[in-house]
C-alpha positions as CSV (number, residue, x, y, z in Angstrom):
1,M,-115.1,-69.3,-150.2
2,T,-111.6,-69.5,-149.2
3,I,-109.0,-69.0,-151.7
4,M,-105.8,-70.1,-151.3
5,L,-102.2,-69.3,-152.5
6,R,-100.3,-72.8,-153.1
7,K,-96.5,-72.9,-152.5
8,P,-94.5,-74.8,-154.6
9,G,-93.4,-78.3,-152.7
10,K,-95.8,-77.9,-150.8
11,A,-98.5,-80.9,-151.4
12,Y,-100.5,-81.1,-148.1
13,Y,-102.8,-78.5,-147.5
14,T,-104.7,-80.4,-145.1
15,A,-103.5,-80.3,-141.6
16,L,-104.0,-77.5,-140.0
17,H,-99.7,-76.7,-138.8
18,S,-99.9,-75.0,-142.8
19,H,-102.4,-73.0,-142.9
20,W,-101.8,-69.2,-141.8
21,P,-104.2,-66.7,-140.8
22,V,-104.0,-63.5,-142.6
23,T,-103.8,-61.0,-140.2
24,L,-105.2,-56.8,-139.7
25,L,-104.2,-56.4,-136.7
26,N,-102.4,-53.3,-137.6
27,T,-104.7,-51.6,-140.5
28,I,-106.9,-51.6,-137.7
29,M,-105.6,-50.2,-134.8
30,K,-104.6,-47.4,-136.6
31,V,-108.5,-46.8,-137.2
32,L,-109.5,-47.0,-133.8
33,S,-106.1,-45.1,-132.7
34,A,-107.4,-42.2,-135.6
35,C,-111.2,-42.6,-133.6
36,I,-109.7,-43.0,-130.3
37,A,-108.0,-40.2,-130.3
38,E,-110.9,-38.1,-132.7
39,D,-113.4,-38.4,-129.5
40,L,-110.7,-37.2,-126.5
41,T,-109.9,-34.2,-129.1
42,H,-113.3,-33.4,-129.0
43,V,-114.6,-33.9,-125.8
44,V,-111.2,-32.0,-124.4
45,E,-112.2,-28.8,-126.6
46,T,-116.1,-29.0,-125.4
47,H,-114.6,-29.1,-122.2
48,G,-112.1,-26.1,-122.3
49,L,-109.5,-28.7,-120.5
50,L,-105.9,-27.5,-122.0
51,P,-105.4,-23.9,-121.3
52,S,-105.5,-21.2,-124.1
53,N,-101.9,-20.9,-124.6
54,N,-101.1,-24.9,-125.4
55,F,-101.3,-24.8,-129.3
56,G,-99.8,-29.1,-129.8
57,S,-101.6,-31.1,-132.6
58,R,-105.3,-28.9,-131.6
59,P,-107.8,-28.1,-134.3
60,G,-107.7,-24.7,-135.4
61,C,-104.4,-24.0,-133.6
62,T,-101.5,-23.0,-136.4
63,T,-98.3,-21.9,-135.8
64,M,-98.9,-18.3,-136.7
65,D,-101.5,-18.4,-134.1
66,S,-98.7,-19.9,-131.6
67,L,-96.1,-17.0,-132.3
68,H,-99.0,-14.2,-132.8
69,Y,-99.1,-15.0,-128.7
70,V,-95.5,-14.9,-128.3
71,A,-95.1,-11.7,-129.6
72,K,-97.9,-10.4,-127.9
73,F,-96.3,-11.8,-124.8
74,V,-93.6,-10.2,-126.0
75,K,-94.8,-6.5,-126.9
76,D,-97.4,-6.2,-123.0
77,A,-93.6,-7.2,-121.1
């Protein structure tokens, strides 16, 4: 079933050029991008591909963790 919104002043809707498909490509790409990011994060964390002092955008790594790391590094120096 196709629902068509009629435009004022446009009476001829049987021609092919009068239809414009509605695409949800942006929404689909956002969902796909989030799924791929989640898969990559899982693989990186599972196999330990990032160094332990990399705190950016990692699950379970907060700003406080990075501050504790810096404080420990300074105290050890």
